DSSP file (Angstrom, degrees, kcal/mol; ACC not computed):
  #  RESIDUE AA STRUCTURE BP1 BP2  ACC     N-H-->O    O-->H-N    N-H-->O    O-->H-N    TCO  KAPPA ALPHA  PHI   PSI    X-CA   Y-CA   Z-CA
    1    1 A M     >        0   0    0      0, 0.0     4,-2.0     0, 0.0     5,-0.2   0.000 360.0 360.0 360.0 -37.0   10.1  -44.6  -11.1
    2    2 A G  H  >  +     0   0    0      1,-0.2     4,-2.3     2,-0.2     5,-0.2   0.876 360.0  50.7 -65.0 -39.8   11.8  -43.9   -7.8
    3    3 A S  H  > S+     0   0    0      2,-0.2     4,-2.0     1,-0.2    -1,-0.2   0.854 109.0  52.2 -70.9 -31.4   12.9  -40.4   -8.7
    4    4 A L  H  > S+     0   0    0      2,-0.2     4,-2.1     1,-0.2    -2,-0.2   0.922 110.2  48.3 -64.5 -44.7    9.3  -39.6   -9.7
    5    5 A R  H  X S+     0   0    0     -4,-2.0     4,-2.3     1,-0.2    -2,-0.2   0.898 111.4  49.8 -63.9 -40.6    8.0  -40.8   -6.4
    6    6 A R  H  X S+     0   0    0     -4,-2.3     4,-2.7     1,-0.2    -1,-0.2   0.885 110.0  52.0 -65.0 -38.2   10.7  -38.8   -4.5
    7    7 A G  H  X S+     0   0    0     -4,-2.0     4,-2.2     2,-0.2    -2,-0.2   0.890 110.3  47.7 -66.8 -38.3    9.7  -35.7   -6.6
    8    8 A V  H  X S+     0   0    0     -4,-2.1     4,-1.6     2,-0.2    -2,-0.2   0.914 113.6  47.0 -67.6 -43.6    6.0  -36.1   -5.7
    9    9 A I  H  X S+     0   0    0     -4,-2.3     4,-1.6     1,-0.2    -2,-0.2   0.916 113.0  49.4 -64.8 -43.1    6.8  -36.5   -2.1
   10   10 A L  H  X S+     0   0    0     -4,-2.7     4,-2.2     1,-0.2    -2,-0.2   0.888 109.4  53.0 -62.4 -39.2    9.2  -33.5   -2.1
   11   11 A A  H  < S+     0   0    0     -4,-2.2     6,-0.3     1,-0.2    -1,-0.2   0.813 109.9  47.1 -68.4 -29.9    6.5  -31.4   -3.8
   12   12 A T  H  < S+     0   0    0     -4,-1.6    -1,-0.2     1,-0.1    -2,-0.2   0.771 113.3  48.9 -81.7 -24.6    3.9  -32.2   -1.2
   13   13 A I  H  < S+     0   0    0     -4,-1.6    -2,-0.2    -5,-0.2    -3,-0.1   0.879  94.9  81.4 -80.8 -38.6    6.3  -31.5    1.7
   14   14 A L  S >< S-     0   0    0     -4,-2.2     3,-0.6    -5,-0.2     4,-0.3  -0.402  78.9-133.5 -71.4 145.0    7.6  -28.2    0.5
   15   15 A P  T 3> S+     0   0    0      0, 0.0     4,-2.4     0, 0.0     5,-0.2   0.311  77.2 105.5 -82.0   9.3    5.3  -25.1    1.2
   16   16 A G  H 3> S+     0   0    0      1,-0.2     4,-2.5     2,-0.2     5,-0.2   0.885  78.8  46.8 -60.1 -43.2    5.6  -23.7   -2.3
   17   17 A A  H <> S+     0   0    0     -3,-0.6     4,-1.6    -6,-0.3    -1,-0.2   0.898 114.1  47.7 -69.2 -39.2    2.1  -24.7   -3.4
   18   18 A A  H  > S+     0   0    0     -4,-0.3     4,-1.6     2,-0.2    -2,-0.2   0.901 113.2  48.9 -66.5 -40.4    0.5  -23.4   -0.3
   19   19 A M  H  X S+     0   0    0     -4,-2.4     4,-2.2     1,-0.2    -2,-0.2   0.908 108.7  52.3 -65.7 -42.5    2.4  -20.1   -0.5
   20   20 A A  H  X S+     0   0    0     -4,-2.5     4,-1.9     1,-0.2    -1,-0.2   0.856 106.4  54.7 -62.5 -32.5    1.5  -19.7   -4.1
   21   21 A E  H  X S+     0   0    0     -4,-1.6     4,-1.4     2,-0.2    -1,-0.2   0.873 105.6  52.8 -68.4 -35.4   -2.1  -20.1   -3.2
   22   22 A V  H  X S+     0   0    0     -4,-1.6     4,-2.9     1,-0.2     3,-0.3   0.931 109.9  48.0 -61.8 -46.7   -1.7  -17.3   -0.6
   23   23 A C  H  X S+     0   0    0     -4,-2.2     4,-2.3     1,-0.2     7,-0.3   0.847 106.6  57.1 -66.2 -33.2   -0.4  -15.0   -3.2
   24   24 A D  H  < S+     0   0    0     -4,-1.9    -1,-0.2    -5,-0.2    -2,-0.2   0.848 114.1  40.1 -63.3 -33.1   -3.2  -15.9   -5.6
   25   25 A K  H  < S+     0   0    0     -4,-1.4    -2,-0.2    -3,-0.3    -1,-0.2   0.899 122.6  37.9 -80.5 -44.1   -5.6  -14.8   -3.0
   26   26 A V  H  < S+     0   0    0     -4,-2.9    -3,-0.2     1,-0.3    -2,-0.2   0.933 137.5  10.6 -76.5 -47.8   -3.8  -11.7   -1.7
   27   27 A R    ><  +     0   0    0     -4,-2.3     3,-1.6    -5,-0.2    -1,-0.3  -0.738  66.3 177.4-132.1  81.8   -2.4  -10.4   -5.1
   28   28 A P  T 3  S+     0   0    0      0, 0.0    -1,-0.1     0, 0.0    -4,-0.1   0.754  81.2  51.1 -64.3 -23.4   -4.0  -12.3   -8.0
   29   29 A L  T 3  S+     0   0    0     -6,-0.1     2,-0.2     2,-0.0    -5,-0.1   0.476  77.1 118.2 -92.8  -0.5   -2.2  -10.3  -10.6
   30   30 A W    <   -     0   0    0     -3,-1.6    -3,-0.1    -7,-0.3    72,-0.1  -0.486  48.2-165.9 -66.4 132.4    1.3  -10.7   -9.1
   31   31 A G        +     0   0    0     -2,-0.2    -1,-0.1     3,-0.1     3,-0.0   0.305  34.0  14.0-113.9  12.3    3.2  -12.5  -11.8
   32   32 A G        -     0   0    0      2,-0.2     4,-0.1     1,-0.1    -2,-0.0  -0.926  68.9 -81.1-170.4-172.4    6.3  -13.9  -10.7
   33   33 A P  S    S+     0   0    0      0, 0.0    -1,-0.1     0, 0.0    69,-0.0   0.734  90.4  90.1 -73.8 -22.7    9.3  -15.2   -8.9
   34   34 A A  S    S-     0   0    0      1,-0.1    -2,-0.2    -3,-0.0     3,-0.1  -0.575  85.6-113.3 -77.1 136.5   10.8  -11.8   -8.3
   35   35 A P        -     0   0    0      0, 0.0    67,-0.2     0, 0.0     2,-0.1  -0.314  37.1 -92.7 -68.8 152.6    9.7  -10.3   -5.0
   36   36 A A        -     0   0    0     65,-3.8    69,-0.3    62,-0.1     2,-0.1  -0.416  45.2-145.9 -64.0 135.1    7.5   -7.2   -5.0
   37   37 A T     >  -     0   0    0     67,-0.1     4,-2.2    -2,-0.1    67,-0.2  -0.384  28.7 -97.6 -96.0 175.7    9.5   -4.0   -4.8
   38   38 A L  H  > S+     0   0    0      1,-0.2     4,-2.5     2,-0.2    71,-0.2   0.910 126.2  50.9 -56.9 -43.2    8.8   -0.6   -3.2
   39   39 A W  H  > S+     0   0    0      2,-0.2     4,-2.6     1,-0.2     5,-0.2   0.909 108.2  50.8 -65.4 -42.4    7.6    0.7   -6.5
   40   40 A D  H  > S+     0   0    0      1,-0.2     4,-2.4     2,-0.2    -1,-0.2   0.922 112.8  46.1 -60.4 -43.5    5.3   -2.2   -7.2
   41   41 A E  H  X S+     0   0    0     -4,-2.2     4,-2.7     2,-0.2     5,-0.3   0.888 111.2  52.7 -67.7 -38.6    3.7   -1.8   -3.7
   42   42 A F  H  X S+     0   0    0     -4,-2.5     4,-2.8     2,-0.2     5,-0.2   0.938 111.8  45.5 -60.2 -47.5    3.4    2.0   -4.3
   43   43 A I  H  X S+     0   0    0     -4,-2.6     4,-1.5     1,-0.2    -2,-0.2   0.916 113.8  50.0 -62.6 -43.9    1.6    1.4   -7.6
   44   44 A G  H  < S+     0   0    0     -4,-2.4    -2,-0.2    -5,-0.2    -1,-0.2   0.903 116.0  40.7 -63.9 -41.9   -0.6   -1.2   -6.1
   45   45 A L  H >< S+     0   0    0     -4,-2.7     3,-1.1     1,-0.2     6,-0.3   0.871 113.7  52.6 -76.2 -35.2   -1.6    1.0   -3.1
   46   46 A A  H 3< S+     0   0    0     -4,-2.8    -1,-0.2    -5,-0.3    -2,-0.2   0.758 106.1  56.5 -70.0 -23.2   -2.0    4.2   -5.1
   47   47 A G  T 3< S+     0   0    0     -4,-1.5    -1,-0.2    -5,-0.2    -2,-0.2   0.393  80.8 110.0 -90.6   4.5   -4.3    2.4   -7.6
   48   48 A T  S <> S-     0   0    0     -3,-1.1     4,-2.4     1,-0.1     5,-0.2  -0.473  81.1-114.7 -76.7 153.4   -6.8    1.3   -5.0
   49   49 A P  H  > S+     0   0    0      0, 0.0     4,-2.2     0, 0.0     5,-0.2   0.870 115.7  53.7 -56.0 -39.2  -10.2    3.0   -5.0
   50   50 A V  H  > S+     0   0    0      1,-0.2     4,-2.2     2,-0.2     5,-0.2   0.936 110.5  46.5 -62.4 -45.3   -9.7    4.6   -1.6
   51   51 A S  H  > S+     0   0    0     -6,-0.3     4,-2.5     1,-0.2    -1,-0.2   0.902 111.2  51.8 -65.0 -41.0   -6.4    6.1   -2.8
   52   52 A L  H  X S+     0   0    0     -4,-2.4     4,-2.0     2,-0.2    -1,-0.2   0.885 110.3  47.9 -64.0 -38.7   -7.9    7.4   -6.0
   53   53 A V  H  X S+     0   0    0     -4,-2.2     4,-2.7    -5,-0.2    -1,-0.2   0.905 113.1  48.7 -66.3 -41.3  -10.7    9.1   -4.2
   54   54 A L  H  X S+     0   0    0     -4,-2.2     4,-2.4     2,-0.2    -2,-0.2   0.856 109.1  52.9 -68.4 -34.6   -8.3   10.7   -1.7
   55   55 A I  H  X S+     0   0    0     -4,-2.5     4,-2.4     2,-0.2    -1,-0.2   0.923 111.5  46.3 -64.6 -44.1   -6.0   11.9   -4.6
   56   56 A L  H  X S+     0   0    0     -4,-2.0     4,-2.2     2,-0.2    -2,-0.2   0.935 113.0  49.2 -62.6 -45.9   -9.1   13.5   -6.2
   57   57 A A  H  X S+     0   0    0     -4,-2.7     4,-2.4     1,-0.2    -2,-0.2   0.888 110.5  51.6 -61.1 -39.0  -10.1   15.1   -2.9
   58   58 A S  H  X S+     0   0    0     -4,-2.4     4,-2.5     2,-0.2    -1,-0.2   0.925 108.5  50.5 -62.8 -44.2   -6.5   16.3   -2.4
   59   59 A A  H  X S+     0   0    0     -4,-2.4     4,-2.6     1,-0.2    -2,-0.2   0.891 111.6  48.2 -61.2 -40.0   -6.5   17.9   -5.8
   60   60 A L  H  X S+     0   0    0     -4,-2.2     4,-2.6     2,-0.2    -1,-0.2   0.907 111.1  50.1 -68.0 -41.3   -9.8   19.7   -5.1
   61   61 A A  H  X>S+     0   0    0     -4,-2.4     5,-1.4     1,-0.2     4,-0.7   0.894 113.9  45.6 -64.0 -39.3   -8.5   20.9   -1.7
   62   62 A F  H ><5S+     0   0    0     -4,-2.5     3,-0.5     3,-0.2    -2,-0.2   0.942 113.0  50.6 -65.5 -47.0   -5.4   22.3   -3.4
   63   63 A R  H 3<5S+     0   0    0     -4,-2.6    -2,-0.2     1,-0.2    -1,-0.2   0.903 121.1  32.2 -58.6 -46.0   -7.4   23.9   -6.2
   64   64 A F  H 3<5S-     0   0    0     -4,-2.6    -1,-0.2    -5,-0.1    -2,-0.2   0.420 100.6-132.4 -95.4   1.5   -9.9   25.7   -3.9
   65   65 A R  T <<5 +     0   0    0     -4,-0.7     2,-0.6    -3,-0.5    -3,-0.2   0.892  40.8 176.5  48.1  50.0   -7.3   26.2   -1.2
   66   66 A S     >< -     0   0    0     -5,-1.4     4,-2.5    -6,-0.2    -1,-0.2  -0.739  26.6-163.7 -92.1 120.0   -9.9   24.9    1.3
   67   67 A Q  H  > S+     0   0    0     -2,-0.6     4,-2.4     2,-0.2    -1,-0.2   0.943  93.9  43.0 -67.8 -46.4   -8.6   24.6    4.9
   68   68 A W  H  > S+     0   0    0      2,-0.2     4,-2.4     1,-0.2    -1,-0.2   0.884 114.7  50.2 -68.5 -37.4  -11.5   22.4    6.0
   69   69 A G  H  > S+     0   0    0      2,-0.2     4,-2.3     1,-0.2    -1,-0.2   0.918 111.2  49.8 -63.1 -43.5  -11.3   20.3    2.9
   70   70 A G  H  X S+     0   0    0     -4,-2.5     4,-2.5     2,-0.2    -2,-0.2   0.883 110.3  50.0 -63.4 -38.7   -7.6   20.0    3.5
   71   71 A L  H  X S+     0   0    0     -4,-2.4     4,-2.3     2,-0.2    -2,-0.2   0.924 111.2  48.7 -62.5 -44.5   -8.2   18.9    7.0
   72   72 A A  H  X S+     0   0    0     -4,-2.4     4,-2.2     1,-0.2    -2,-0.2   0.888 113.0  47.5 -63.5 -39.6  -10.8   16.3    6.0
   73   73 A V  H  X S+     0   0    0     -4,-2.3     4,-3.0     2,-0.2     5,-0.2   0.904 110.4  51.8 -72.2 -39.8   -8.4   14.9    3.3
   74   74 A V  H  X S+     0   0    0     -4,-2.5     4,-2.4     2,-0.2    -2,-0.2   0.906 111.1  48.0 -61.2 -40.9   -5.5   14.8    5.7
   75   75 A V  H  X S+     0   0    0     -4,-2.3     4,-2.5     2,-0.2    -2,-0.2   0.908 112.1  50.2 -64.1 -41.5   -7.6   12.8    8.2
   76   76 A G  H  X S+     0   0    0     -4,-2.2     4,-2.5     2,-0.2    -2,-0.2   0.935 111.8  46.8 -61.2 -46.3   -8.7   10.5    5.4
   77   77 A W  H  X S+     0   0    0     -4,-3.0     4,-3.1     1,-0.2     5,-0.3   0.898 111.1  53.2 -62.0 -40.1   -5.1    9.9    4.3
   78   78 A T  H  X S+     0   0    0     -4,-2.4     4,-2.2    -5,-0.2    -2,-0.2   0.933 110.6  46.0 -62.8 -44.9   -4.2    9.3    7.9
   79   79 A L  H  X S+     0   0    0     -4,-2.5     4,-2.1     2,-0.2    -1,-0.2   0.920 114.6  48.2 -61.5 -43.5   -6.9    6.7    8.4
   80   80 A W  H  X S+     0   0    0     -4,-2.5     4,-2.2     2,-0.2    -2,-0.2   0.927 113.2  45.8 -65.5 -45.8   -6.0    5.0    5.1
   81   81 A V  H  X S+     0   0    0     -4,-3.1     4,-2.9     1,-0.2     5,-0.2   0.872 110.2  55.2 -67.2 -34.6   -2.3    4.9    5.8
   82   82 A S  H  X S+     0   0    0     -4,-2.2     4,-2.7    -5,-0.3     5,-0.3   0.926 109.1  47.3 -61.3 -44.3   -2.9    3.6    9.3
   83   83 A M  H  X S+     0   0    0     -4,-2.1     4,-1.7     1,-0.2    -2,-0.2   0.897 113.8  47.6 -63.2 -39.6   -4.9    0.8    7.8
   84   84 A V  H  < S+     0   0    0     -4,-2.2    -2,-0.2     1,-0.2    -1,-0.2   0.920 118.0  41.4 -67.0 -42.8   -2.2    0.0    5.3
   85   85 A A  H  < S+     0   0    0     -4,-2.9    -2,-0.2     1,-0.2    -1,-0.2   0.877 127.2  28.1 -73.9 -38.1    0.5    0.1    7.9
   86   86 A F  H >< S+     0   0    0     -4,-2.7     3,-1.3    -5,-0.2     2,-0.3   0.550  86.6 114.8-106.4  -9.2   -1.1   -1.7   10.7
   87   87 A Y  T 3< S-     0   0    0     -4,-1.7    -4,-0.0    -5,-0.3     4,-0.0  -0.457  93.5  -5.4 -67.2 126.7   -3.6   -4.0    9.0
   88   88 A G  T >  S+     0   0    0     -2,-0.3     3,-0.8     1,-0.1    -1,-0.3   0.801  75.8 156.2  65.4  31.7   -2.7   -7.7    9.6
   89   89 A G  T <  S+     0   0    0     -3,-1.3    -2,-0.1     1,-0.3    -1,-0.1   0.850  85.7  25.2 -57.2 -32.9    0.5   -7.0   11.3
   90   90 A H  T 3  S+     0   0    0      4,-0.0     2,-0.4     5,-0.0    -1,-0.3   0.243  92.3 126.4-113.0   9.8    0.2  -10.5   13.0
   91   91 A D    <>  -     0   0    0     -3,-0.8     4,-2.3     1,-0.2     5,-0.2  -0.553  53.7-148.1 -74.3 126.2   -2.0  -12.1   10.3
   92   92 A S  H  > S+     0   0    0     -2,-0.4     4,-2.4     1,-0.2     5,-0.2   0.838  95.6  55.5 -67.8 -32.0   -0.4  -15.3    9.2
   93   93 A I  H  > S+     0   0    0      2,-0.2     4,-2.2     1,-0.2    -1,-0.2   0.942 110.5  44.7 -65.5 -45.3   -1.7  -14.9    5.6
   94   94 A R  H  > S+     0   0    0      2,-0.2     4,-2.5     1,-0.2    -2,-0.2   0.900 112.8  51.8 -64.0 -40.5   -0.2  -11.5    5.2
   95   95 A Q  H  X S+     0   0    0     -4,-2.3     4,-2.5     1,-0.2    -1,-0.2   0.895 110.0  48.9 -64.4 -39.8    3.1  -12.7    6.7
   96   96 A Q  H  X S+     0   0    0     -4,-2.4     4,-2.3     2,-0.2    -1,-0.2   0.906 110.9  50.5 -65.0 -40.0    3.2  -15.7    4.3
   97   97 A A  H  X>S+     0   0    0     -4,-2.2     4,-1.7     2,-0.2     5,-1.6   0.899 110.9  48.9 -65.9 -39.2    2.5  -13.3    1.4
   98   98 A I  H  <5S+     0   0    0     -4,-2.5    -1,-0.2     2,-0.2    -2,-0.2   0.922 112.6  47.5 -64.7 -43.2    5.4  -11.0    2.5
   99   99 A S  H  <5S+     0   0    0     -4,-2.5    -2,-0.2     1,-0.2    -1,-0.2   0.851 110.9  51.8 -68.6 -30.9    7.7  -14.0    2.8
  100  100 A E  H  <5S-     0   0    0     -4,-2.3    -1,-0.2    -5,-0.2    -2,-0.2   0.800 114.1-121.3 -72.4 -28.8    6.6  -15.3   -0.6
  101  101 A G  T  <5S+     0   0    0     -4,-1.7   -65,-3.8     2,-0.2    -3,-0.2   0.520  81.8 113.0 104.0   6.6    7.4  -11.8   -2.0
  102  102 A C  S   <S+     0   0    0     -5,-1.6     2,-0.4   -67,-0.2    -4,-0.2   0.589  75.6  54.8 -89.6  -6.9    4.0  -10.8   -3.5
  103  103 A I  S    S-     0   0    0     -6,-0.9    -2,-0.2   -67,-0.1     2,-0.1  -0.995  74.6-168.8-122.6 128.7    3.6   -8.0   -1.0
  104  104 A G        -     0   0    0     -2,-0.4   -67,-0.1   -67,-0.2   -66,-0.1  -0.332  36.6 -67.2-103.4-171.9    6.3   -5.4   -0.7
  105  105 A S        -     0   0    0    -69,-0.3     3,-0.5    -2,-0.1     4,-0.2  -0.599  31.9-150.1 -78.0 134.0    7.1   -2.7    1.8
  106  106 A P     >  +     0   0    0      0, 0.0     4,-2.5     0, 0.0     5,-0.2   0.214  66.8 111.1 -86.4  17.5    4.6    0.2    1.9
  107  107 A A  H  > S+     0   0    0      1,-0.2     4,-2.4     2,-0.2     5,-0.2   0.876  74.9  49.6 -62.5 -41.0    7.3    2.7    2.9
  108  108 A L  H  > S+     0   0    0     -3,-0.5     4,-2.4     2,-0.2    -1,-0.2   0.920 112.7  47.8 -64.5 -43.0    7.3    4.6   -0.4
  109  109 A F  H  > S+     0   0    0     -4,-0.2     4,-2.4     2,-0.2    -2,-0.2   0.924 112.1  48.7 -63.3 -44.9    3.6    5.0   -0.4
  110  110 A I  H  X S+     0   0    0     -4,-2.5     4,-2.2     1,-0.2    -1,-0.2   0.892 112.2  49.6 -64.0 -39.6    3.6    6.1    3.3
  111  111 A G  H  X S+     0   0    0     -4,-2.4     4,-2.0    -5,-0.2    -1,-0.2   0.897 110.7  49.2 -65.5 -40.1    6.3    8.7    2.5
  112  112 A A  H  X S+     0   0    0     -4,-2.4     4,-2.1     2,-0.2    -2,-0.2   0.895 111.5  49.3 -67.1 -39.0    4.4   10.0   -0.6
  113  113 A V  H  X S+     0   0    0     -4,-2.4     4,-2.5     2,-0.2    -2,-0.2   0.899 109.4  52.4 -66.7 -40.0    1.2   10.4    1.4
  114  114 A A  H  X S+     0   0    0     -4,-2.2     4,-2.6     1,-0.2    -2,-0.2   0.898 109.4  49.4 -60.5 -41.2    3.1   12.2    4.2
  115  115 A A  H  X S+     0   0    0     -4,-2.0     4,-2.4     2,-0.2    -2,-0.2   0.890 110.6  50.1 -65.6 -39.7    4.6   14.6    1.6
  116  116 A I  H  X S+     0   0    0     -4,-2.1     4,-2.3     2,-0.2    -2,-0.2   0.920 112.9  46.5 -63.6 -44.0    1.1   15.2    0.2
  117  117 A C  H  X S+     0   0    0     -4,-2.5     4,-2.4     2,-0.2    -2,-0.2   0.913 112.6  48.6 -69.0 -41.5   -0.3   15.9    3.7
  118  118 A I  H  X S+     0   0    0     -4,-2.6     4,-2.4     2,-0.2     5,-0.2   0.933 113.6  47.7 -62.7 -45.0    2.5   18.3    4.7
  119  119 A A  H  X S+     0   0    0     -4,-2.4     4,-2.7     1,-0.2    -2,-0.2   0.894 111.8  50.4 -62.1 -40.0    2.2   20.2    1.4
  120  120 A M  H  X S+     0   0    0     -4,-2.3     4,-2.5     2,-0.2    -2,-0.2   0.929 110.8  48.5 -65.0 -44.9   -1.6   20.4    1.8
  121  121 A I  H  X S+     0   0    0     -4,-2.4     4,-0.7     1,-0.2    -2,-0.2   0.934 116.2  43.3 -62.5 -46.5   -1.2   21.8    5.4
  122  122 A I  H >< S+     0   0    0     -4,-2.4     3,-0.5     1,-0.2    -2,-0.2   0.926 116.1  47.4 -64.3 -44.7    1.3   24.4    4.3
  123  123 A Y  H 3< S+     0   0    0     -4,-2.7    -2,-0.2     1,-0.2    -1,-0.2   0.849 114.5  44.4 -69.9 -37.4   -0.6   25.4    1.2
  124  124 A T  H 3< S+     0   0    0     -4,-2.5    -1,-0.2    -5,-0.2    -2,-0.2   0.483  83.4 113.2 -91.1  -1.3   -4.0   25.8    2.8
  125  125 A T  S << S-     0   0    0     -4,-0.7    -3,-0.0    -3,-0.5    -4,-0.0  -0.518  78.9-107.3 -66.4 132.4   -2.7   27.6    5.9
  126  126 A P        -     0   0    0      0, 0.0     2,-0.3     0, 0.0    -1,-0.1  -0.325  30.0-121.1 -63.8 143.7   -4.1   31.2    5.7
  127  127 A R        -     0   0    0     -3,-0.1     2,-0.5     1,-0.0    -3,-0.0  -0.637  20.5-137.5 -83.2 140.6   -1.7   33.9    4.8
  128  128 A Q        -     0   0    0     -2,-0.3     2,-0.2     1,-0.0    -1,-0.0  -0.848  18.5-121.7-100.3 135.6   -1.3   36.7    7.3
  129  129 A D        -     0   0    0     -2,-0.5     2,-0.4     1,-0.1    -1,-0.0  -0.514  26.6-124.7 -74.4 138.3   -1.1   40.2    6.0
  130  130 A R        -     0   0    0     -2,-0.2     2,-0.5     1,-0.0    -1,-0.1  -0.654  17.5-129.8 -85.1 136.4    2.1   42.0    7.0
  131  131 A M              0   0    0     -2,-0.4    -1,-0.0     1,-0.1     0, 0.0  -0.732 360.0 360.0 -85.3 128.4    1.7   45.2    8.8
  132  132 A S              0   0    0     -2,-0.5    -1,-0.1     0, 0.0    -2,-0.0   0.434 360.0 360.0 -99.3 360.0    3.8   48.0    7.2
């Protein structure tokens, strides 16, 4: 009986249940003891509705080689990545989720978005005719 009582007391003292509750709220489909990787965070961020709309807009700007469309999409990506990078930097819930491992680093997502924006700027820049 004593070991059961110590187990109950230990379970209430340790922050595991509270942390698991944070991950249930922040990432309800996160499934496990392994921390979220760069790839997991990339898939999670790329699958958001904002990212999907921006991917579609990027494809259209590439397809029609639109300078103004490319500019609008680059601004959209910039705003979205800024929100991802700076949202909740001091928020205790986000910090608990990071320490629990259900939120990973957004570095791969930010790098992929930077590559998309650079490619879009280069591709939609008007070509200058060479004088012969």
